[in-house]
N, C-alpha and C positions, 0 to 999 in steps of 0.2 A: 181589598177584602182578605182577611187572614185565612191561611190554609191550615186547617185543624189536623192534629196528629191522627185522629180517627179516620179522616178522609184519606190521608197519606197511606195509612195501613191498608185501607180497603183497596186503593189503587194498586199497591204492591201485590196484594193477594190476587187481584184480577189479572195482573201482568203475568204472575207465576202460573196461574191456572191456564191462561191463554197460551203461554209458551209450552206448557206440558201437553195441551190439546193439540197444538200444531205438530209437536214432535211425534205424538201418537199417530196423528193422521198421516204424517210422512212415512212412518214405519209401516202402516197398513197398506200403503200404495205399492210397496215392494213385493211383488208376487212371489210365492214359493213354487209356482207352477211354471212349466216350460211354455213357450209360445212359438207360433209361426207368424212370420211377416211375409206378405205377398210381394214378389219382386217384379211382376209383369202383368200385363193385361188389365181388364177393367177393375180388378181388385187391388191394384198396386198400392202399397202402403198400409193396407188393412192388417190389423194384428188380431190374432186369435189365441186366447188363453187355453191351454190344454189341461183343464182342471178336472175333467171327467175321466172315469176309468177307461172308457172307449169313446173316441172321437171319430165320427164317420165323415168321410170326404167323398164328394161326388156331385153329379149334376142334379140329382133328385132333390125335390123340395124338402124331404125329410132329413137331409144330410146336416150334420153339425156345421161343417164348413162346406158351403154350397158353391161349387165352381161355376163361373160363367164362361164355360169353355165347351165349344161344340165337339171337341175331340175327347172329352171326358165321359166315362161311363156313369150311369145313374148311381150305381154303388161302386165306386172306384177303389177306395182303400179305407183302412182303419188305422188310427194311431192309438196304441194301447199304453196306458199309464200303469206301470208295474212297479210298486214301491216308489223308489226315487228315480226310476229310469223310464225311457220311452222306446217303443218299438213300432215301426211302420209295417203294415201287412197289406200286400196287394190282394184285392178281391177278384182275381182273374180278369182284370181290366183289359180292354182291347188295346189301348194305346199306352199302357204301362205306367209303372212307378219307377222313378230314377232317384238314386241316392248318390250325390256327388258325381253325377254323370253316368253312373252305371245302372243299367236296367235290371230290376229284380226279376227272377223267373216268375211265371204265373203262379200266384198263391204264395210267393216267397215272403220272407221277413227280413228286417234289418234293424239292428240297434242304432239309436241315434246319439250323436255327440254334439256338443255345443258348436255352432257355426256351420253345420252341415247344410247342404242345399238339397231340398226335396223337389221333385217335379212330378206332378200328376197330369198326364197327357201333355199339354203345352203350357201349363201354369206352374210357375216356379215359386218356391218359398224358402226362406231362411229359418232354420231352427235355432232357438236360443234356450239354453239350459241355465236356470238361475243358480244351480248348485256349482256351476263351473267357476273357476277363478277369474275374476274380472280383470281385463287388461285395458289400459288406457287407450281410447280410440286412436290417438296419435301414434301408438306403437304397433298397431295392427297393419300388417301388409296385406292388402286385398289384391288378389291375383285374378285377373279376368281369364276365364278358360280360353285355351288356344283357339277353339272353334265353338261357336254358339249359333244355333239356328232358332229364330223366334217365329213360330207359326202364326202368331196373331198379327204381326206386321209383315211377315214373309221377308224378313231381313236376315242376312247372314253376317256374322261378325268373326273376323279373324284377328286374334290377338287384340281384341277390344275395338277394332276398327271396322265400320260397316263396309261390306263389299259393294263397290260402285264401278261400273253399272251393275244392277242386280242380275241374278241368274234368270234364264228363261224359265217358263212355266215347268216344262218337263225336267230341266236340270234341277230346279228347286225341289220338285216332287221326289226325284231320285235321292238327292242329298237328305231331305227330310226323312225318307224311309230309312236310310242308313243311320241317320242320327237317332231316330227312335229306337233302333236296334243296336246302338253302338256297344262295342265289346262282344258282339255275337256275329258269327259268320253267317251271312245270308246268301242263299243260292241265287243264281241268275233267274231261275223260274220264279222265285219269290219277287225279285225285282221287276220282272216282266209283268206280273199280275198287279203289282202295286202302282207302277208308273204308267203302264199301257193297258189298263183294264179293258179298253174298247177293242183291243186286239185279241182278247180271250186266249192269251198265252202264245199266240202265233208271232213271236218276236225272235229274230235271229240274235245269237250270242254276239255277233259282230256289232249289231246296233247298240247293245248294252255296253260293250267295251268302248265304243266310240263316245257314248254319252258320259261314261265314267271318266274317260280321258279329258273331255271338255271341262267337267266339273273340277277335276284335279288341277287343270291348268289355271283355274280361277282361284282356288283356295290354297294351293301349294305350288306356286309357279316356279320355285327354285328347288324342287325336290325330285328331279328326274331320276337320280340314281337310287335314292331311298325315300319312298313316299312318307310324308309326315302324318297324314290322317287316314287315307284310304289304302288299305292293304289288299293286294291281290291274292286270292286263294286259288292256286292254279287248278284248272279244270273243274272248278266248282262255283266260285262267286267272289264276294268281297266282304271285308270287315272294316268298320270305321272305328278308329281309336282317337278320341277327342278329349 
């Protein structure tokens, strides 16, 4: 059956149109907005486009990013899209907003940069900025934080390795409280109320010191002379640097 020139021309026109459509489709899939990718918990792997001027984050049903996290506040935080930049704002949440491991003060703000880690209560996200220069994945050196505490699994990781055997219940609660407040000096009174609420503050300093010593022996066994994570603030309390 002969192949007519008209049919050939029609086929070529269709191929060119299809190719153009595919190219346009590919171009439209590259978002010009930032996004968050969840790193842990029930939402692991979920991606959220930050296309609105204000993105609410919290446990409440009205939140743009709804956290399945019992430690999150109903209205936990906001992410604000200002021109081509993004800013996270803590809404006086109980269990805090952390940016690259540092807790914001209540009601505080922080500007976001590509690759930063955000943590709302116990749920962690990675922030991606499409305006940042793209680096080949094989060239990116991903560094696991020296100390990471995952409240959802109650696991502790030191230099990327899970702590085995796990901490006791009280040891974990003490470390989790310090971890939530890392970078801030916490008093022994605060620790007593957070770890031993049943004692109603009637906890001896020596009991707290012994518990801290046990936790230290597990997460920094070779740091007797110079503590790696938990710093002692003489006559007051402790500070976790992670």
